[in-house]
N, C-alpha and C positions, 0 to 999 in steps of 0.2 A: 754406582750402578745403583737403581729404586726401585723394589718388591712393590708398589702400594700403586694404585693407578693415580697420575697427577694429572691428566685430562682426557680426550676423546676428540679424534680427526675422524671424518669419511674414509673407510678402506680404498677406494679411488683416489685420497690424498697419501696417500702414505707410498703410490708410482707417481704420481703427479708434481706434487706440491709437499708434501714433508716426508719426505725416503729417506734412506739412509745419508749423513752427512747432513740432514738440513739442521734447519734451527727451529723450533715451537715454543712463540709466549704463550706459557700457559700462568695464567694470570701475571701476577707482577715478576715473573723468573722465567728464563730463558735455556733449551735442555736441546739438544744434540744428540738425533734418533742413533742409535748405535747400528755397527755394522750385523751385518745376516749371520755370523758365523756366532752371536750374545743369544741370537733369538730362539724361543720356545723350542723344544726336541719336536723334529719329522712327527706330523699329523696326518694322516692318512684322509681322513674327513676334508681338508683344506687344500688337498694338490688339485693342480687343472693342467691336465693333458693336450698342447699342440705340438703334434708330431713334426713338421716343418722348422719350425721356433726352436724344439728342445734337437733337435738335428744342429743348425745353424751356432747353437749357441754351445754348444757339447753337455748339454747334462739330460736328466733321467728326469726333469719333471719342475713344473713352479709351484708355486706356493700362491696363497692366498695371504696376504696380515696376517697376525693374529686378530680376535676379535674381542674385545677388552670385554665384553660382556659374560664373556664366559670363562671360570675361574677353571676350568676343565686346560684349555688352552693356552695361559697366561699371557702375555698382555705383548708387548716390544716393547725391549730397554731403550734409557733413553742413559742420558751423560749430564753433569751439567756444565753447561757453557755460553757463554763465556764465565772463565773463572774470576773474573777480574770484576768485583762490586766493589760499591761505593754504599757509606750509609748517610743517610738524610739529613740526619743529627748529626754524629760530631763529624760528620762531610770524612773521613778516613777510605781511601781508597787500597784495597789491596787485594789479594785472591779472596775467595770463600773461606774457608778453612781456618786462617789468619781470624776470623769474627768469631771462631768457635761456630760456625753454620755448621751442621750435622744433618741437620731434618730438613725438612719442605712443609714449608717456606718459611727460607734460611734469612737469620736474625741477628742484629749487633747481640752480641753478649750483653755488652753493657748500656746501650741505650735500650732495647729490645724493640728497638725498630725494625723492622723488612728491607733488605737489604735492596739495591737495587744494582743491578745486571749492567755494565757498561753496554754501552750504545755501537763500541766501536769494537772492529776486528781487524786480519791482516791476513790477508788472501794471496794465494798467487797463481798463476794461470793453469800450475799442476796437479792442483783442486787442494792443495796447503792450507790452514788453517790454523791461525793460532791469536792469543789477544794482542789487543795496541799495544805497542810499548811504552806507555807511560814514562819511564824513567829515563830512557834513552832523550823521549821528542823533548822533556823537558832539561834533560841535559847537556844537549847538543853542543860543541862548543866551551860547554860553559865546563869552570873548576866546583867536585863535589863537595863543596863546603869546606869549612876550614882544616880539615884533616882527613887521613882516609878511614881512621875509626869512628867518625860519625856515622849515626845511627839514622838513614832516610824514613821514613814515614808520608807515604803523600798524601793528599787531600785531594781531593772533587771539588769545586765549588762554579754550581749555575747562578746567573746571577737574574736570571726569570725574566728580565727585560725583554728579552725576545730568545727564539729559539735558535737565533747562529748560531756557527762553531766559536766567534770572540766572544760572546758570552759563558764558555765552558773553562773557568781558570783552572789550572795545575797545576798546584805548591808544595812541595818540598819541608822536609824538618830542617835540613840541614842549610837551608837560608838561602839558594840559587834565588834571583828575581823569577816567581811566577811567568807562565806562558799563557794563553788561551789556545784554541783548536782553530785555530783562524787557520786553514792554506790547508790541514792534515790530511785531508782526501783527494786531494790535487796528486794527478798520476807523476808519480815521481816523489814525491814529499819524503817517502824515507830515504831514498839514496843517500847515501854517508852517513845514514841512523840507523838501522838493522837493515839485517839479511832475513834471506828467509829461514826458517826455523826446523821446515818441514818438518812439520806436524800432520796427524790423524787423530784426532783425539776422537772422530768417532773406533776406531778399531782398539781403542780404550790402552792396552798394557802392549803395542805395537811399538817398536823404537823409531824414533823421528829421523825421516832421511836426510843427507844430502840432497842439496835443492843449490841451482846458481842461478834461479829466478830472482826478477827483482819484487818484494810484495808491495801490497799497494793495498792502502785502510780505507776500508768500507763500510756503510751503516749496520750494524747488526740486520737491521731490519730489510735490505737493497733486497733486491730480483735477483741482484749478479752474484750475491754471494752463493748460491746455489742453482743448476738448470740441471734439471731432468735428461737421462737418456733413453731415454723409449723407444722398444722397437716393437710392432704390431703385424699380427696375419689374420686374415678371416681363413676362417675351417670354411677349408671345400673338401666336395667328394674325392674320395671317399671317409676320410677323416671328418669329417661332420656326418657321419650316417650313427644312428641308434649303437648297432651293433659293433663299431671302433668303437665310441666314447664309453660304452662300455668292458672294452678288451683294454680302453687306456688306462682306467682307474685300479686295473689290476697287472699293467703290463711289469711291473716289477716281477710282478710271484709268474708272471707265463713268458717274460722276453727269452732263456736258458730250462724251461721246463722241456728236458725228455721228448715226454709224450703229451704235446698242451691237451690233446682229449681226456686223460685221464685226472691232467691238472684243472680242468674245465670243470671236469663230473667234480672232481675234489673241492672246491674253490665251490660248487653248487650255483655255478652262473648261467645255467639253463630252465633252473628251477622254477622262474616265474612265465616261464614258457614266452617271452616274447618273441627269443630266440632260439635255433636249436643249437646241441652239440655241433653239428656239422660245419653251421656257418657260424661260430664264433670261434671253430678250426682254422675256419677257411682266412678268417678276420687277422687274427693271430698271423698263420706264414703269410701274407700279403703284406703284415707291420714290421715282419720280419727281414720280406724282401727290400721294402724299404729303406729300412735300418741301414741293410749293408751297402746300399747305394752310397755315390759321393755326398760328401756333404755340401748342403746349400752355402756361396759362397757370398752372396749378395741383396739385399735387399730389392732388386732387379728381380733375381731368379725366382723370390719368390713373387713380386708382382705378377710376372708373363703368366703361373702357372693360375695363380687367380685373375687374370682377364680372361683365361681360352673358361674357365668355369661360368666369367659371368656373361660370357655369348652365347653361353651353352643353358638349353632349358632344364630345368632339376627340378620335378613337381614333386609334392610335398606325398609322402607313402607312409610316414607315421611320424607320432608326437615329437618320438627321441629325435629327429631332424636337426639340427645347426641352419642349415641353407637352404633356402627356399628361393629358386629363381623362374621366375616364368616372362617369358616375353607378352607386352602389348603392341596390337599393331591398328589399334582404332584410338587413332591419335590425329585430332583434325589440329587445322593449324598450322604444324610445322615445316611446310611447303616453303621452300630459301632459307632456310636454317641449316640444310647439311648434316640433323641430324638422324642416320641410315638405322638405329635400333636403339628400343627404350626396354630395358628389362627391369621388370617389377621383383624387389628381391625383399619378398614377405618376411624372410625369418633371415639372420645372419649371423654369427659371434663372430667377436674380434675379443685376440688375448692380446693385450698389453700387456710385455715383461721392462723391467727395469733395471737395465743394463749395470749402469754406473751415472756415473756425475761431472758437473764441470763447474769451474767460479770460474769469476769475469764474464766467460763473453761464454755459449750456447754451444751444444754438440756441434762439430762442424767434421765432417771428412781430411781439412785441412789437416788435423792436428790429433788425431788418434789418439795419440801417445801421451794426451792430456786426458784422457777418461780417468777419472778415479775407479778403482773398486771397491767394491761394497762387504771385501769378507779379504783377510790378511793371502798376500799374495803364496805362501806358503801353505796356507789352508782353506786351499778353495775347496767350496761345498759341488752337491750333487742338483742345485737347485737354483732358481734364480726368485724374487718375490714377483708377483704376475697378479692381475686382476683380468675377469672377462667380463666382456659386455657384451649383452643380447638385441637387442635391436631391430630396423627394418630400413629401407633406400632403396633408391632409383639411379639405374647403370645410363648413363648417357653416352652412343659413341658416336663420333663425327665419322662424315662421308669422307674417306680416305682418297679418292679422286681427285674434289676437291681439293682438299688439306695438299695435296701434293703439288697440285698446279700455285695455290697459294701461297705456300712456306719454298717456293723457290725463286720468287719474286725479286731480283735484286734490291728496291725501296726497303722489302723487307727484312731479311738480311743483311743490309748494310744496320739498320734499327737497333736489332736484336745483337748484334756483331758489338756494341757498345757496352753490352751488358754482360756478353760474353767474354769481353778483355776482362773485363774487373772481375769476375769470376775467375776467368785465370789468375790475374794477379795475387787474390790471396793464399794462391796455391804459391807463389813462385816465392814471396813475403817469409811462406815459413819453409821454403826449399821444397815441396813438396812437388809430387806432379796431377794436373787437374782430373780428378773420378772420374767427367764427362763433360761434351763440350754442347754448351745451354742453346738450346735449338729454338726455332720460330713453333713450331707444334708444340713444344713442353709451356712456351709462358703466352701461348696464346689460350689454351687448354686449360692449366691454371688461373691463367684471369676472369675465363670462364666459369670454372666452378666454382670461384667466389662468387663473381653477382648472381647467379644461380642460387647456389646460398642462402645469399642474402634475402634474395625473392623468395626464397621458401620457408626462410623462419618467419617472414611477414603475415603469410597466408596461413601456413599450416602452425603455426602459437607455438612455437619451440623455439626458445632464444636460439639466438645463434651458436652460442659456448657450445650447448647442448649438441650442435651439429659440427659432424665432420667432411672434410673432404680426403680421396684414395684415388689419385692420382697414374694413370697408365699411360703415357705418351712418349717413351723413351721404347728404342727396340721394337718401333714398329707396329707401335701398339697406340691408340686413339681416341681414348675417351677415357671417362672419370666418376667415380660413384657420390653422391651423396646421400648419407646416412645416420642414424642417429647414435650418438658418444655419449648416453647418459649409461650410466652402470644400475640401473632401476626399471621399475617394469613401467617407467615412462616412455623409455623407448620402442616400446612395440607396441604404440597403440595407433599406429598407423598413417600417420600424419603425412609422413614423407611417400606413402604409397600415394596414400590420396589426390597426389600433385596431378598424379597423372591418370587415375582413376576418373577423375572428375571430367576429363578432356579436358583439362585447362591449362594443359602441359606446355601448348605451342606459344597461347597467349603469355603466361607468365615467363619463358623465354625472351621472348619481347619486351615487355615489361622489367626485365632486367637488362637487356641492353640498353632501351631507351636512359633509365637509369643512371648508364653509364656512362650514356653519350656527354653529359656533364657531368661538373662537382663545381661543389659552392665553392673553390681553393683556383679556379679555372680563374683567367689565363694558364695560371700561375705551374698547376696540376699538370695540365697535358703539355703543356712547351719544355718542361723538363728536362735537362739535356740526363741525367741520373739522380736518385735522390733514395733512401732507407740503407739500411747498413751493407755498407761498402760498397754501395754506387749500385746496387741490384736491381736496385725497381728503376723503370719511367713514371712514367702518367698509373701512378696510383700513391691515394694516401689514405689520411684518416678517414677523410669528407665524402672518401665512393668509394674503391675497393677492399680495404684491407680489412679482417678479421679479428676476433680473438684470437688467440698464438693456438690455442689449446685446438683450433676447427684445419689450420690450415698447417699442412705437412712439413715447408720452408720459412716457419717462422716471418712470415711476412715478408716474402721477399721470391722476386724472378717475377713481377707483375708489368704490365702495362695495359692498357686499355686500350691505346690507339690501336693495338693489334685487332681489337675485335671491330671500335666505330669505325677508325681514319682520324685523322685531324686535319686543319682546315686547309692546312697547307697540301696536306696529301690527302683524300680522304678516300683513297681507293684500297690505302694500306690496312684497313680494317677488312678482316675476314668475311665476318657481314654486313661487308657496303657494296662485295662484288655484286 
């Protein structure tokens, strides 16, 4: 563990890119972010409250990742990983401690050269990770030298002729013939050579687990080494009101207070005259009643409450509000687009929580047991790391009557059925029950959200990666929200709401549909039977509707622009071509 700052990343990256269990390259070194049980002690000023998510995950509150510029709060701890390093001078390959490296930067004690961390690691689908087994790879199926007492000192030599794996040579002092890394990253390349060791370096002193998964070698910097499992919720009334925000900050003190009024006076919460003692006491009772109810069991329940809030008008009553949502009636050009409700979300707050992470494959409801925890199982904290995003957005609801007529058409059901079958096969392969049915409504609204987000990113000045979609297309819902996803003040400059207030909403949606009607990869894109991860897309590619993955709820799957504009053979299959 290191006690002095080694480098810095943005707080938002500690949730999405460099969270617990991920590796960070700092200069010429590599480190792994340690579990939250190793993070600095609880800091009240750094807490975030979001009642519905707290109930969902069974925690008391959330915490911002510590900020390194504050000596008072400490910093996020890391461990050195991979442990295997090589010296560019003597070419020895060994753990850093064998070089006598105890400080940063790590150096070879004999050559006084900075060590190079291993380029390769070994991961398994259950989240375990360890150093690449260089010794086993070199000695596979071979005698380990003339006698069992032979000393083994590994060496790594990179020819420099190319960046290929075949140019990286591993040798040993026992004089077995050297081998290259050619083929080491292939699936199944380590079968019969090594088994998963069950290592969890981010938990530091926790013992290795027994694991029966087949390990797979990967480049240390591969995006598949770490996938964040992030869940989010938009703060809605009453939790978005200023009085509830103040109560939330002091909830651990107010939760079990025998007399809330006395505790409120003791904490001097009403002294700033924003809220009376009676208003604060009512908010405490309201929160207690909410906590005594059943826990929210799914994202769909969270979204259903948000959907109802987005359909209601919530005017701005104070500067402390986190949610302001007002309808917009004057929208020329929407005729024939089946958009029957437009809501300007002038202010919103989204809380994003890092629940865990996966390796090799993104988080999926198919295999929830493959999500790695951020802390030891026998030492669960009462909090999780999170960030909050303040921004603005626009909510659009699609006409339910037209939607019902369209999604019941046999040709539409048949086209979406191919994707639904592929989705179910994912679960069957994992011996799981599918968590939902992929409907024409969901795929159409999802694809529409993508093309509108792309169009608005061009018109508003926000890059697409700074915008996000939030889909409400299951359980009788029929809308979507496009909103700013940046964690700084640029997310609330009004560029998205301006897409409505400018009077160009209808024109922008028509322009988006016009762009979706063709693709530079056509006719291959439009005529593709299936595509994308696990065949979960149809007419969708990077040249037309795919977004940065941080902007999409479904990792760029379950998309088909033919459901919007139709095909040459079936022009009437598109929702907007009727």
